[in-house]
C-alpha positions as CSV (number, residue, x, y, z in Angstrom):
1,M,-67.9,7.0,-39.2
2,A,-66.4,6.8,-42.6
3,H,-63.6,4.2,-43.2
4,G,-60.1,5.4,-43.9
5,S,-59.6,7.8,-41.0
6,V,-56.5,8.5,-39.0
7,V,-56.8,7.0,-35.5
8,L,-54.7,7.5,-32.4
9,C,-54.8,4.6,-29.9
10,S,-54.4,5.4,-26.2
11,W,-54.7,3.7,-22.9
12,F,-54.0,5.7,-19.7
13,G,-54.4,3.3,-16.8
14,D,-54.9,5.4,-13.6
15,A,-53.6,8.7,-15.2
16,E,-55.7,11.7,-14.1
17,V,-54.7,13.9,-17.0
18,V,-54.0,13.3,-20.7
19,P,-50.1,13.2,-21.1
20,E,-48.4,15.7,-23.4
21,E,-47.1,13.0,-25.7
22,A,-50.7,12.0,-26.5
23,L,-51.6,15.6,-27.4
24,A,-48.4,15.8,-29.5
25,A,-49.4,12.6,-31.3
26,L,-52.9,14.0,-32.0
27,T,-51.2,17.0,-33.6
28,V,-49.1,14.8,-35.8
29,G,-52.2,12.8,-36.6
30,R,-54.3,15.9,-37.4
31,N,-51.7,17.0,-40.0
32,A,-51.7,13.6,-41.6
33,A,-55.5,13.4,-41.7
34,K,-55.6,16.9,-43.3
35,S,-53.1,15.7,-46.0
36,L,-55.1,12.6,-46.6
37,G,-58.5,14.4,-46.6
38,V,-59.9,12.2,-43.8
39,D,-61.0,12.6,-40.2
40,L,-58.9,12.4,-37.1
41,E,-60.3,10.0,-34.5
42,W,-59.2,8.8,-31.1
43,I,-59.8,5.5,-29.5
44,V,-59.3,5.3,-25.7
45,L,-59.2,1.9,-24.2
46,G,-60.1,1.6,-20.5
47,P,-60.6,4.6,-18.2
48,A,-60.2,8.1,-19.7
49,P,-58.7,11.0,-17.8
50,S,-61.0,13.9,-17.1
51,G,-61.2,16.4,-19.8
52,T,-60.5,14.0,-22.6
53,P,-63.4,15.1,-24.9
54,E,-62.3,18.8,-24.3
55,M,-58.7,17.9,-25.2
56,A,-59.9,16.1,-28.3
57,G,-61.9,19.1,-29.4
58,Q,-58.9,21.4,-29.1
59,Q,-57.0,19.0,-31.4
60,G,-59.7,18.8,-34.0
61,V,-60.7,15.2,-33.3
62,A,-64.0,14.2,-35.1
63,V,-64.8,11.2,-32.9
64,V,-63.7,9.8,-29.6
65,H,-64.2,6.1,-29.3
66,R,-64.5,4.7,-25.8
67,V,-63.7,1.1,-25.1
68,D,-64.8,0.3,-21.5
69,N,-64.5,-3.4,-21.0
70,D,-63.7,-5.3,-17.8
71,G,-61.2,-7.4,-19.8
72,L,-59.1,-4.2,-20.2
73,G,-58.4,-3.9,-16.6
74,G,-54.7,-3.1,-16.2
75,A,-54.3,-2.6,-20.0
76,T,-52.7,-6.0,-20.6
77,P,-51.2,-6.6,-24.0
78,D,-53.3,-9.6,-25.2
79,A,-56.5,-7.7,-24.3
80,L,-55.4,-4.5,-26.0
81,V,-54.4,-6.4,-29.2
82,E,-57.7,-8.2,-29.3
83,A,-59.7,-5.0,-28.7
84,L,-57.8,-3.1,-31.3
85,F,-58.1,-6.0,-33.7
86,Q,-61.9,-5.9,-33.4
87,F,-61.9,-2.1,-33.9
88,C,-59.6,-2.2,-36.9
89,T,-61.4,-5.0,-38.7
90,S,-64.7,-3.2,-38.1
91,R,-63.7,0.3,-39.0
92,I,-60.6,-0.2,-41.3
93,P,-58.7,3.0,-40.5
94,R,-56.2,4.3,-43.0
95,L,-53.5,5.1,-40.4
96,V,-53.3,3.9,-36.8
97,L,-51.0,5.8,-34.5
98,F,-49.5,4.9,-31.1
99,C,-47.4,6.9,-28.6
100,Q,-44.4,4.7,-28.4
101,D,-43.7,3.3,-24.9
102,F,-43.0,-0.1,-23.4
103,E,-46.6,-1.3,-23.9
104,S,-47.0,0.0,-27.5
105,R,-43.7,-1.6,-28.5
106,V,-45.5,-4.9,-27.7
107,V,-49.0,-4.1,-28.9
108,A,-48.4,-2.3,-32.3
109,P,-46.3,-5.1,-34.0
110,R,-48.7,-7.8,-32.8
111,L,-51.7,-5.8,-34.0
112,A,-50.0,-5.3,-37.4
113,G,-49.5,-9.1,-37.6
114,R,-53.1,-9.8,-36.8
115,I,-54.5,-7.4,-39.5
116,S,-51.7,-8.0,-42.1
117,A,-50.5,-4.4,-42.0
118,G,-47.2,-2.7,-42.2
119,V,-45.8,-1.1,-39.0
120,V,-43.0,1.4,-38.3
121,M,-41.7,2.0,-34.9
122,N,-39.6,5.0,-33.7
123,G,-41.6,7.4,-36.0
124,V,-40.6,11.0,-35.9
125,E,-42.4,12.4,-39.0
126,I,-45.2,11.4,-41.3
127,N,-45.6,12.4,-44.9
128,A,-49.1,11.6,-46.1
129,P,-49.9,12.9,-49.5
130,A,-53.3,12.1,-50.7
131,E,-52.2,10.6,-54.1
132,A,-48.9,8.9,-53.1
133,P,-47.7,6.2,-50.8
134,L,-47.5,7.0,-47.1
135,R,-44.0,7.7,-45.9
136,V,-42.7,7.7,-42.4
137,T,-39.3,9.0,-41.2
138,A,-38.1,7.0,-38.2
139,S,-35.1,7.2,-35.8
140,A,-32.6,4.4,-36.5
141,Y,-29.5,3.0,-34.9
142,G,-30.3,4.4,-31.5
143,G,-31.0,7.8,-32.9
144,D,-27.8,8.2,-34.8
145,T,-29.6,8.5,-38.1
146,R,-33.0,8.7,-39.9
147,V,-34.5,6.2,-42.2
148,V,-37.5,6.8,-44.5
149,Y,-40.1,3.9,-44.9
150,E,-42.7,3.9,-47.6
151,F,-45.7,1.8,-47.0
152,A,-47.0,-0.5,-49.7
153,D,-50.5,0.0,-50.9
154,A,-52.6,-1.5,-48.1
155,P,-55.9,-0.6,-46.3
156,T,-54.3,0.1,-43.0
157,S,-50.8,1.2,-41.8
158,L,-49.5,1.5,-38.2
159,V,-46.9,3.9,-36.8
160,A,-45.6,4.3,-33.3
161,L,-44.5,7.9,-32.7
162,Q,-41.5,8.8,-30.5
163,A,-42.3,11.5,-27.8
164,N,-40.1,14.0,-29.7
165,A,-42.0,13.6,-33.0
166,G,-43.8,16.9,-32.4
167,L,-45.2,19.4,-30.0
168,P,-48.9,19.8,-29.1
169,E,-50.5,22.5,-31.2
170,A,-54.2,23.3,-30.9
171,A,-56.2,23.1,-34.1
172,E,-57.0,26.4,-35.9
173,T,-60.6,25.5,-35.7
174,P,-61.6,23.5,-32.6
175,S,-64.1,20.6,-33.2
176,S,-67.0,19.3,-31.2
177,P,-66.2,15.6,-31.2
178,S,-68.9,13.0,-30.8
179,V,-68.2,10.4,-28.1
180,E,-69.1,6.8,-29.1
181,D,-68.9,3.6,-27.3
182,F,-67.2,0.7,-29.1
183,S,-68.2,-2.7,-27.9
184,T,-65.6,-5.5,-27.7
185,D,-66.0,-9.1,-26.8
186,L,-63.0,-10.2,-24.7
187,S,-64.8,-13.0,-22.9
188,G,-62.5,-15.7,-24.3
189,Q,-59.3,-13.6,-23.9
190,V,-56.7,-15.1,-21.6
191,E,-53.4,-13.3,-20.9
192,R,-50.5,-15.5,-21.7
193,V,-48.0,-13.5,-19.6
194,R,-48.6,-12.8,-16.0
195,V,-46.9,-9.9,-14.2
196,I,-45.7,-11.2,-10.8
197,E,-44.6,-7.8,-9.5
198,A,-45.0,-4.5,-11.4
199,A,-42.7,-1.6,-11.0
200,Q,-44.4,1.2,-9.1
201,S,-43.8,4.9,-9.7
202,V,-45.5,7.7,-7.9
203,G,-45.4,11.5,-8.3
204,P,-44.4,13.5,-11.4
205,R,-43.5,11.7,-14.6
206,L,-39.9,12.1,-15.9
207,E,-41.4,12.6,-19.4
208,E,-43.1,15.8,-18.2
209,A,-40.2,17.4,-16.3
210,E,-39.0,20.8,-17.4
211,I,-35.6,20.2,-15.8
212,I,-33.7,16.9,-15.6
213,V,-30.3,16.2,-14.0
214,S,-29.1,12.8,-15.1
215,G,-26.1,10.8,-13.9
216,G,-24.0,8.1,-15.6
217,R,-21.0,5.9,-14.8
218,G,-18.8,8.9,-14.6
219,L,-20.1,9.4,-11.0
220,G,-17.9,6.6,-10.0
221,S,-20.1,4.8,-7.4
222,P,-23.7,4.4,-6.4
223,D,-23.1,6.6,-3.3
224,N,-22.4,9.6,-5.6
225,Y,-25.8,9.5,-7.3
226,K,-27.0,11.5,-4.4
227,W,-25.3,14.6,-5.9
228,V,-27.5,14.2,-9.0
229,E,-30.6,14.0,-6.8
230,E,-29.6,17.0,-4.8
231,L,-28.8,19.2,-7.8
232,A,-32.2,18.2,-9.4
233,E,-34.0,19.1,-6.2
234,A,-32.1,22.4,-5.9
235,L,-33.1,23.3,-9.5
236,G,-36.7,22.3,-9.1
237,G,-36.3,19.3,-11.4
238,M,-36.1,15.6,-11.5
239,A,-33.3,13.1,-11.3
240,G,-32.6,10.8,-14.3
241,A,-30.0,8.2,-15.1
242,S,-28.3,6.4,-17.9
243,R,-29.1,2.7,-18.6
244,P,-25.7,1.3,-17.2
245,I,-26.3,2.7,-13.7
246,V,-29.9,1.5,-13.7
247,D,-28.8,-1.9,-14.8
248,E,-26.2,-1.9,-11.9
249,G,-28.9,-0.9,-9.4
250,W,-27.8,2.6,-8.5
251,T,-31.4,3.7,-9.0
252,D,-34.6,2.2,-10.3
253,S,-35.8,2.0,-13.9
254,S,-38.3,4.9,-13.5
255,H,-35.3,7.3,-13.8
256,Q,-33.8,5.8,-16.9
257,V,-33.5,8.1,-19.9
258,G,-32.8,6.7,-23.3
259,L,-34.0,4.5,-26.1
260,T,-35.1,1.7,-23.8
261,G,-36.1,4.1,-21.0
262,R,-38.0,7.4,-20.9
263,I,-38.1,9.7,-23.9
264,T,-37.9,13.3,-22.6
265,R,-37.8,16.8,-23.9
266,P,-37.2,19.2,-21.0
267,A,-36.2,22.8,-21.2
268,L,-32.9,21.9,-19.4
269,Y,-31.1,18.6,-19.4
270,V,-27.9,18.3,-17.3
271,A,-25.9,15.2,-18.2
272,V,-23.4,14.4,-15.5
273,G,-20.7,11.8,-16.2
274,I,-22.6,10.5,-19.3
275,S,-20.6,9.7,-22.4
276,G,-23.4,10.6,-24.9
277,A,-24.1,7.2,-26.5
278,S,-26.7,7.3,-29.2
279,Q,-29.1,5.1,-27.2
280,H,-29.1,7.7,-24.3
281,M,-29.4,10.7,-26.6
282,A,-32.5,9.2,-28.1
283,G,-34.1,9.9,-24.8
284,C,-32.9,13.5,-24.3
285,G,-31.9,14.8,-27.7
286,A,-35.1,16.9,-28.0
287,A,-34.2,18.9,-24.9
288,K,-34.1,22.7,-25.5
289,N,-30.8,23.0,-23.7
290,I,-28.2,20.3,-22.8
291,V,-25.5,21.0,-20.3
292,A,-22.7,18.3,-20.2
293,I,-20.3,17.7,-17.3
294,N,-17.6,15.2,-18.2
295,K,-13.9,14.9,-17.5
296,D,-13.3,13.5,-21.0
297,P,-13.0,16.5,-23.4
298,D,-13.6,14.1,-26.3
299,A,-16.8,12.6,-24.9
300,A,-19.6,12.4,-27.5
301,I,-22.0,14.2,-25.2
302,F,-20.3,17.5,-26.0
303,R,-21.4,17.2,-29.7
304,Y,-25.0,17.6,-28.5
305,A,-24.5,20.1,-25.6
306,R,-25.2,23.8,-25.8
307,Y,-22.9,24.3,-22.7
308,G,-20.1,22.0,-21.6
309,V,-17.9,21.7,-18.6
310,V,-14.8,19.6,-18.7
311,G,-13.8,18.5,-15.2
312,D,-14.5,16.1,-12.4
313,C,-18.2,16.0,-11.8
314,L,-17.6,15.1,-8.1
315,E,-15.9,18.5,-7.6
316,I,-18.3,20.5,-9.8
317,L,-21.6,19.1,-8.5
318,P,-21.3,20.4,-4.9
319,E,-20.5,23.9,-6.2
320,L,-23.5,23.8,-8.6
321,I,-25.8,22.6,-5.8
322,R,-24.5,25.4,-3.5
323,A,-25.0,28.0,-6.2
324,A,-28.5,26.7,-7.0
325,R,-29.6,26.8,-3.4
326,N,-28.2,30.3,-2.9
327,R,-29.7,31.8,-6.1
328,S,-32.0,34.7,-5.4
């Protein structure tokens, strides 16, 4: 492998399929690699979902690097940082990409510190001209605005991409990627943070839902969150929530949509009793259609909504549920 490639870093845990956001990041990476005139590569740490090489070929990946080390069990941050440090110092990639999530928010900055590289989080667009500094457009102030960062001249740069940075698009010419094992020595690695009890989620992922119905404080009380769940079920979608009601224990964090929760891009997003703060919109602003239900006609959510209903959500939701269940 030649130095200077664009590399996407992924770890999937027990996932059985490659998530859409990883394919979207490969698409962004492929475009950057083409601009830079280098290869697109993919390093997968820990178990890889079935079909990973085939997915890599569809995205035009040149090499899939597998890191299968017992020390990566559970994909803990210290082990991931050390494994990626060994990879980056050995291969010296030009651009290292991450799908931004809870783990990568921890791993990417620490890796950048280890290899003395610049890092940009919340990336939404990469401009990588061959003869000019690398520029990254990122979401800022909770999604209210955009900021453009220009990397100083350095061997390696790191970018964590938001889930709405792009859509997966197959390469015009599929590749036949080689699959190479990359050996890491994690024998002396000791995790400094121990998880006493990890949150468990089963079933479909909110990030992949085509229809999401989310509730906020406008529901009034925890007992009323059931209307959100019932409408989501009637529409064949999933229930979401704003951060305030998750913090107050109305539902668990696996349902949280927003900057510090899940970043989604469904075909339909129904926001019930949600004001539309920028932190929440960062998690749903890429939805194809947003429907807002709020009794405050001046609520910020209406600025983003394609359709809006001004009224008491506790009166409107039962009617919507009835109509959804009776639709032919």
